[in-house]
SEVEX-953626 format. One record per residue (C-alpha): residue in one letter; x, y, z. Coordinates in steps of 0.001 Angstrom, whole numbers, plus 500000, padded with zeros to 6 digits. Each point is the difference from the previous one (the first is absolute). Example, Ala and Ser with C-alpha at 12.3 -4.5 7.8 and 13.67 -1.06 7.14 Angstrom:
BEGIN
A512300495500507800 S501370503440499340 
//
This chain:
BEGIN
X387104701632446246 X499054496860498286 X500317501538496370 X503885500662500799 X500483496385500797 X498258499134496893 X502521502175498039 X502944498124501719 X500705502198502900 X500686498600503420 X499733501990503343 X503526500675501391 X499625502115503057 X498575503198501522 X502451502862500698 X498764502271502843 X501162503607499749 X497915501288502988 X496820499078501773 X498115502028497260 X501792498736496909 X501050496559498597 X500777498370496722 X499212496443498908 X502562498450497597 X498911497527497302 X502599498438497652 X499984498063496573 X502788499129497772 X500187503325498192 X498683502600502318 X498806501018503503 X496710501556500926 X500033502313503221 X496472500625501524 X500104502950502401 X497509500472502853 X497380502721499931 X501654503473499868 X498921502682502453 X501177503517499601 X502122501191502989 X501795503222500868 X502798498094501735 X500759496690498096 X499821496755502062 X503199498640498293 X503264501153498232 X499767500444496203 X503469498574499892 X498556496586501044 X497473500199497079 X502425500876497270 X502776497518501022 X497631497007500531 X498666500623496550 X503414500271498471 X501134496861501547 X497178498065498208 X500504501934496771 X503675498943499788 X498788496377499493 X496683500155498042 X497506502666498642 X497831501374502898 X496458500914499493 X498348501815502970 X496259500579500914 X497941501084503031 X498295496812501327 X496518501464500560 X499820501429496405 X501654497049498387 X497907497980497635 X500391497157497555 X499056502563497193 X502490502526501174 X502847497366499929 X499069498544496500 X499412503425498513 X503708500856500706 X501167496964497632 X497238500426497596 X500272501850496529 X496772502099501027 X500318503354498439 X498112503303500783 X500312503522498400 X503225501826500595 X499934502957502535 X502202502494498186 X502264502223502302 X502381502018497890 X502641500643502651 X503802499940499445 X500998499083503503 X503777500141499057 X499415503694499415 X497594500677502818 X501978498304502711 X503437501247499454 X501739499769503348 X500318496900502147 X498464499775503359 X502398499622503034 X499158496195500128 X500781499783496242 X503175501868500280 X501066497535502660 X498882497095497927 X502177501198497042 X502792500457502393 X499800496429501179 X499626498675496493 X503174501965498885 X501775498709503128 X499045496439499244 X500711499923496297 X502098503276499485 X499104502767497758 X499866497936496913 X497210497910501618 X497685503016500074 X499964499806496151 X497701497108500488 X497356501978501917 X497170501705498318 X497875502396501979 X496196500403499677 X499589496991497879 X496478500106498297 X497588497088499888 X496305499358499910 X498134498204502782 X497240497273499910 X497450502800500031 X501659501688497021 X501417502959502044 X503425501455499206 X502223499297502880 X503671500599500641 X502600498015501926 X502653501986501974 X502815498162498477 X500499497066497562 X503276498123499531 X500711497684497066 X501977496816500979 X501118497006497985 X497148497998501472 X497184502582499714 X498644503388501135 X499989500940503630 X497908502901501347 X500674501988503161 X497525502193501933 X501516502298502449 X497216500840502537 X499504502595502764 X497989498553502814 X497231502609500065 X498742499250496398 X500586496165499742 X499538498402503552 X496625498113499793 X498774501563503131 X500796503498498742 X498374499478496709 X496661498289501210 X498469496916498373 X498830501685496648 X503171501618499216 X502125496990501164 X498031497654497788 X500787502283497039 X503730499790500851 X499775496308500109 X498193499979496477 X502746502184498655 X502787497720501466 X498292496793498674 X499753501512496538 X503676500812500037 X500960496466501110 X497620498494497491 X501712501992497266 X503270498226500560 X501729502430502329 X500848498765503516 X499256502819502366 X501982500709503165 X498954502676502551 X502347501975502310 X499033502367502639 X501833503221500780 X501496498262502995 X501068497091497967 X501979502449497702 X501919501437502973 X501141496459501216 X502988500065497669 X501716496680500532 X496718498083500217 X498580501792496970 X502974499368497906 X499968496262500943 X496447499727499064 X500560501834496513 X502703497438499276 X497650497115500966 X497333501398497711 X502139500882497021 X502464497091500446 X503142502144499533 X501085502871497816 X500762497705497035 X496214499203499752 X499050503686499308 X499363501104496392 X501114503528499402 X496948501826498828 X501759502907498131 X497804499712496933 X499727502312497180 X496802500511498112 X500861499130496440 X497842501470497215 X497851497887497691 X499648501406496476 X496349501371500019 X497728501410497301 X496432501418500344 X497363498830497512 X496648501596499477 X498390498286497017 X498854496376499728 X501665498723496811 X503141501958500839 X500069498614503500 X499600496401498724 X502755500537497422 X502184501460502688 X499592497181502375 X501075497657497284 X502993502204499284 X500800500323503581 X500296496274500416 X502229499691497147 X502255502790500953 X500017499422503767 X498593503514500809 X499046499149503409 X496897501898500976 X496854501612498251 X497185502353501097 X496853499763498109 X497496502786500155 X496543499378498437 X496521501308500784 X497511497735501875 X498480497396497661 X502795500652497315 X501341496601500282 X502846499830502553 X499176496377500852 X499712498992496481 X503611501217499301 X501279497851502833 X497859496982499061 X501276500031496433 X503632500542501199 X499780497058502397 X498294497759497538 X502669500671497447 X502931499244502505 X498516496898501499 X499527498561496549 X503857500074499772 X500815498992503543 X497503498140502321 X502255500406503001 X499895503770500434 X498975501423503342 X497860503043500187 X498852502078502821 X496985502347499734 X499431502523502859 X496686501730500622 X498967502655502501 X496711498315500954 X498442496544500338 X497512500715497103 X502731500916497548 X501947497037500993 X497066497731499465 X499347501436496507 X503663499245499133 X499556496422501160 X496914499674497832 X501758501466496987 X503119497714500466 X497845496869500281 X498498500801496509 X503386500151498418 X501696496883498624 X502984500256502472 X500939497931503104 X498049501864502768 X502295498445502718 X502899502098498400 X498038503360500665 X499764501342503514 X497248502727500612 X500442501827503278 X498779503284501588 X502536502477500969 X499623498985503720 X500517496367499268 X503185500921498057 X501222501907502923 X499563497112502234 X501679497391497920 X502805498195501955 X503205501871499281 X502441497795498203 X503045500265497663 X498228499060496772 X500478503202498147 X499380498375496622 X496779498176501313 X497753501675497259 X500599500615496298 X497302502594499783 X498505502202502810 X496930502105498996 X498683502775502344 X496330500997499214 X498654503358501163 X503598501195500562 X498762503495501180 X498704498352503178 X503486498799500989 X501340500785503514 X503379501139498837 X502196499151503027 X498560496579500584 X499582499046496416 X503331501159498848 X501750498276502805 X498421496643499087 X500305500412496205 X503639500927500349 X500657496440501295 X498998498308496543 X501673500129496721 X497506498737497354 X500771500175496434 X497156502539499637 X498312502113502421 X496672501603498760 X497822502681501714 X496497500731498882 X497922503096500847 X496725501604498452 X500347503403501703 X502540502086498207 X498634503295501511 X500900498627503480 X503228498305498889 X503229501078501811 X502287498737497249 X503173500815501904 X498819497989503054 X498835497087497926 X503341499851498218 X501707499768503385 X497839497078501121 X500076497963496745 X503435501152498651 X502386498822502835 X501244496869501589 X502653499094502599 X503386499115498750 X502839498914502347 X502961502076498692 X502968501790501493 X499784503805499900 X502660500226497271 X498175497367497895 X496761501915500400 X501744503105498742 X501732498216497023 X496594498537498977 X498408503600500323 X497524498851502510 X501023502778502354 X501585503297499417 X503747500070499644 X501905501911502669 X502687502719499892 X502013500810503153 X501395503324501358 X502161499589502929 X500010502952502516 X502786499770502448 X499995501794503309 X502683500507502633 X497882498799502826 X501631497338502068 X497553497337501053 X502543497564501386 X498863500363503500 X496405499419499197 X498767496953502137 X498866496764498405 X497219497849501496 X500897496803498189 X497742500712497049 X500236503741499123 X501293503197501167 X498445501317503347 X497459502517498578 X500406502443502973 X503858500235498998 X499288500488496431 X497591502763500729 X502381501800502224 X502980499688497552 X497995500670496666 X497707502837501158 X502695502670499205 X499449502965497819 X503172499412497946 X498862496382498832 X496372501238499248 X501288502922498133 X502290497775497943 X497011497897498985 X497770502942499260 X502626501895497958 X500848496796498029 X496269499500499016 X499756503768499113 X503188499815497877 X499661496677498274 X496228499300499986 X498306503221499617 X500601501266496530 X497232500291497336 X500017496246499261 X499807499008503714 X497401502718501031 X497313497622498539 X501294496860501933 X499293498761503388 X501952498404502759 X500080498291503379 X502367500655502901 X500483497325502691 X500935501474503300 X501367499009503428 X496931501331502135 X496850501985499852 X502039503115501031 X502479499442497144 X497150499575497395 X498302503191501198 X503342501877499946 X501000498925496423 X496399500703498692 X500211503524501535 X503530500729498533 X499017498697496487 X496922502057499960 X501986503079500981 X502041499400496781 X496832500098497991 X499777496190499829 X496590499245501567 X500377497007502184 X497943498320502781 X500830497938503036 X497964496751500100 X499749498801503482 X497675497584501832 X498942502570502584 X499030502721497378 X496291499546498917 X500977501878496688 X502462497266498891 X497369498253497927 X499057503286498392 X503778500763499232 X500342496499498454 X496961500600497620 X501398503399499135 X503294498361499086 X498445497469497867 X497356502054498204 X500971503654500360 X502631501967498389 X501438502263502749 X501363497555502708 X503358498785498745 X501438498134502995 X498762497978502740 X502258499472503080 X499288496962501993 X501104498034503081 X499097496378499383 X496439500855499004 X500422499504496246 X502331496904500243 X497347497648498769 X496427499744498977 X500040503068497928 X500389500278496243 X501235503201498440 X501257499200496115 X500387503804499484 X502971500040502479 X503245500673498076 X502377500927502901 X500411498092503199 X502342501544502643 X501403497625502479 X500501502406502820 X499867497286502677 X502967497518500278 X498839496451500778 X501617496694500593 X496826498194498880 X500006498927496463 X496234499340500128 X499343503553501130 X502238501534497185 X498204497898497499 X496568500938501250 X500967503690499755 X501557499556496446 X496758498124498915 X497912503022500450 X501545501468496737 X500783496938497995 X496515499760498192 X500039501102496400 X498036502969498903 X499455501960496609 X502806502288499363 X502278498549502762 X503324499332498583 X501588498713503241 X499738500070503757 X502775502350501335 X501146498967503502 X501848502584502195 X502143497965502517 X501148502135502873 X503162498439501165 X501452501026503384 X503293499122501510 X499641496758502054 X503462498882500851 X500144496546501510 X498125497246498348 X496336500892500259 X499521501188496522 X496291500429499211 X498311498833496648 X500378502193496923 X498940499318496324 X503606498902499103 X499892497468502812 X496647498726499073 X501114499394496298 X503523499030500915 X501421502654497626 X503286501477501136 X500013502778497336 X498328503324500453 X499142502315497100 X497845502985501139 X496373499585498759 X501194496727498213 X497868496939499667 X500698497705503165 X499917496930497777 X502717501312497765 X503458498606500898 X501650501508497005 X500877503586498938 X497031501571498253 X498657503412499063 X497110501114501962 X496769501615498822 X500272503803500596 X503761499951500287 X500919499277496264 X502742502575499882 X502382498474502219 X501026496682501487 X499543500017503774 X502606498547502258 X499583496530501625 X500601499639503697 X500455496690501760 X497823499680503065 X499997497506503008 X496924497768499442 X500495497798503035 X497270500489502649 X500046498592503435 X497361497381499031 X501707498926496783 X503505500032501403 X499211497838503009 X497180497854498461 X501662496724500917 X500377500854503604 X497620499499502909 X499330502487502895 X500369498855503531 X496267499608500142 X499858497727496878 X503126498095501181 X498325499236503482 X496965498724498178 X502041497653497758 X501803498632503130 X496771499787502021 X501309502269502888 X498881503317501246 X501695503107498512 X501011500934503602 X501958496746500252 X501734500626496812 X500889503622500933 X501358498710503240 X502204497558498320 X501408502659497700 X500627502337502930 X501920497258501859 X501996499063496942 X498589496577499661 X498629500773496619 X501465502244497228 X497813501491497284 X501458500182496430 X499418503740499889 X499640502752502514 X498552503058498286 X500415503338501859 X496702501918499887 X500290503302501688 X501002499240503785 X498840496402499597 X501121496848498240 X497945497519497862 X501054496432500073 X499552497956496810 X500351496178499699 X500760497843497051 X498328496611499352 X503474498639500923 X499769501631503312 X496786498299500956 X501531496556499498 X503126501072501941 X497836501210502898 X497736496934499897 X503084497651500214 X501880502172502532 X497038500293502395 X498825496442499360 X496572501325499085 X498986497178497440 X497265500708497549 X496806501344501450 X496753501263498274 X496433499856500247 X500035496245499518 X502159499394503066 X498443502616502240 X497645497669502090 X502642497343500431 X502602502731500986 X497501501333502584 X499262496562501439 X503713499135500176 X500668503419501726 X497364499558502726 X501000496473500708 X503468500936501040 X500525500439503631 X502430502883499847 X499221502832502617 X502328502475501721 X496770501487501546 X496211499189499770 X499274502934497662 X499650498066496769 X497555497598501507 X497664502777501537 X500303502126496743 X498834496941497877 X497292498965502327 X498871503663500012 X499897500053496173 X498061496764499884 X497547501210502599 X499353503409498576 X500255499749496268 X496793500841498116 X498621498213497048 X502626501292497572 X502980499324502153 X500499503587501364 X500768500863503708 X499579503340501526 X503394500960501613 X498360501689503090 X497890496905500735 X503004497771499506 X502056502324502356 X497176499655502687 X499763496139499652 X503885499658500062 X500609502182503094 X497008498595501860 X501947496714500157 X502947501315501697 X498011502443502289 X497880497009501281 X503363498331500946 X501031503018501887 X496701500270501792 X500422496282501003 X503444500671501387 X501586497731497210 X503143500716497986 X499081501823496811 X502502498123497940 X503702498808500184 X502607502261501493 X500872502757497782 X496417500645498878 X499581503701499534 X496183499920501027 X499313501480503299 X496771501627501339 X500862503487498750 X500862498819496480 X497004497737499755 X497653502874500896 X501445502050497157 X497913498810496924 X502283501986497514 X503030498253501283 X498320496623499828 X499132500570496300 X503438501001499049 X501405496968501901 X497535497722498158 X501129501333496553 X503677499778500883 X500262496474501415 X497267497454499456 X498549501587496898 X503348500329498188 X500656496244500325 X496642499277498136 X500431502943497663 X503564498818498793 X498255496727498887 X497207502009498224 X497414498335502183 X498637503252501138 X500190503762499090 X499193503341501613 X498335503106498809 X501020503108502060 X497141502021498344 X497354497624500988 X501669498951503285 X499352496330499106 X501924496802499461 X498925497374497577 X500799496547498821 X501302499533496630 X496864499408497746 X501222496704498583 X500887498718503444 X496749501210501563 X498034498344497230 X501554496697500942 X499560500298503800 X497014497664500507 X498275499487503212 X501820496770500629 X503299501707499303 X499260502996502179 X498957497720502874 X503072497902499616 X502382503043500125 X498104501380502983 X500329496715501824 X503728499835499144 X500453503485501345 X498201499245503258 X502006496872500523 X503322502029499415 X498847502588502335 X499339497378502746 X503414498596499544 X501575503352499889 X498588501077503406 X500442496720501857 X502881501455501951 X498512503526500258 X497047499186502265 X497911498405497353 X497132501440497955 X496853501774501107 X496565499091498349 X500562499980496196 X496396500268498981 X500395503740499158 X502943499079497607 X497801497625497950 X498110500947496894 X496273500291500892 X498403499230496587 X500800499544496338 X497247501121497662 X501607499772496669 
//
């Protein structure tokens, strides 16, 4: 690959995944190029997909990674990735956020790991189904994108069947790589996780922290689409005058509709000529649907007496592929030609990132103009505001609250560390009395002549709960539908709700939480208690969009009896408003008269607004504390049980207790246990110091570590069954040779060594625990695997591995000097290192 060398790349190494698949690695200062061997389709893959994803992620953490298939890789293919070459856009008008509502099992686990790593507030930085356009101008979507203080990071959560190179075959795999390279070129670093990766809890959380750099680096993405002032113009002179007025009055956005050959371009030319006469430093962007239209604009601009280097002419597709940055005010004017061709989802997403002084849309086809849709594209931009600020600025609907209190006791509902256990909620809440209370309240307070024309959403605990409430409401003459992922008619029901007049309520279990827009919604019923602020806000957001004739969004908070301390989120806790007035504005903290209740002043009740999350925000769970101390959670729990460590708070939850630790507790524990400060930067040195100490009660630690070094795969994972076989073979060989298994007191005899289940349990309880406590390794019960910490494994060079192995063999020789000596140690040595 001489041309790679000419572009500054140097060959690094070849990673061998199997006898059938390898990857060559090339590196230069700003990026890596990975060249994969020829891909052959196989029913049974020759290597684990986990090896593939984690090897790529390891390189991506350091620099951008561009990946190709070696036998189809050419100089032109490489250069075209970085060129400004443009082709016609391939329109696909698909809103993935609506079509793909439910997360796959792998995506569910990814979100769970993300929440565990960064808590529920961290989920606010994630956006699902993020739209982009690839190098071939095709609309593509990234599973998740998180905004951080240092840029955007993408995550693809992959099932093996649809993403493993050998499952895809060469043609489909080549397309996957084109797509990936386009994403990275756009400025989004892309990481891949397999379904197995997402199940390996501790390792996944460590990797996410490495990628993000800690929770403080996440930028919460709870954006509100703020409206630009927008006017539709249809005549040339009126349009030009309107543009001048718009600039003077900061109107924001204009749509100009003129027939073909009626002078749309002349209006813009005249406008720009006038503005540049007054300011030569203005920046303008002109967007066109095709190359021919773009070139025509370039020609026209070149004939004007304005600085052409201040005007960028791009096709839509090039605009989509611009590197994502934070320069919202990059352009003073943005002009979108042939606006009726716009791909709404992708174009709106990208336009919303910019705040020009004036955004102008041009179209020549009024008979095909969907004015409402174009106003949505050109009339909005993202604005970072609190929900209360967005209400005060009239960007979203104001909200009124009605609290419906039930007498159901949920104090015994179990808590899984993040939210209520759903099985418990379903068991406790699926009772006729509570459902009847909800239905009767809707019928009594939201079913008069005024409300019969209004629509609402009900968020439920489960599919069964949604179906039950829909049936009960319909029986009261309030036509309602249950919207659930397993029902093929759900999409039809959603359309009926939006566009028909009969369906008044949709009852949903998670399906409508995000990715669906229903501005007509005027009532949201929170029939599902949640400890997740993100989930509550997602559900609330379905009804916050403004709509003609919509005075406010009404929220019916169903409040059960929680006892204890696990109080779920409600409107009053979200807005930190301790005063409740039935149907009062949630943002009002003073006595006021409510629309519809002018004859009387309603009573004000004080409510408890402290949720579990808000009340204990400054405390850390056992898991978080263990991570801060760089010990295992099991070690910390053991210390608490033995009385060596005392948490600041012990919260009773059902028949269990949750330990919470303050920041002061961490320092106390660190000093008391003489832990010192340990983190990713000290991990390798800690490991070397640990292995250099000759401290052995039995030989278990030595054989365990030699087994891990011998059996680990290219991503540092070890199958526990293979390790157990390796481990017990050493001791069985000694028994066969009539040599002592170990020192006196060792529990290993022939019967126990033949019991593989016992050996695995023994490994996990003794040698493994010593390494886990130091955070050198971790274990996944679901995958039956042990793995080195990602940071440690990345630093384990061939030289270090060989050095540690040699040290262990020397220690083993010394250990067994008075126990009959060692047998042949060749079986204990690592055979080959190919990475």
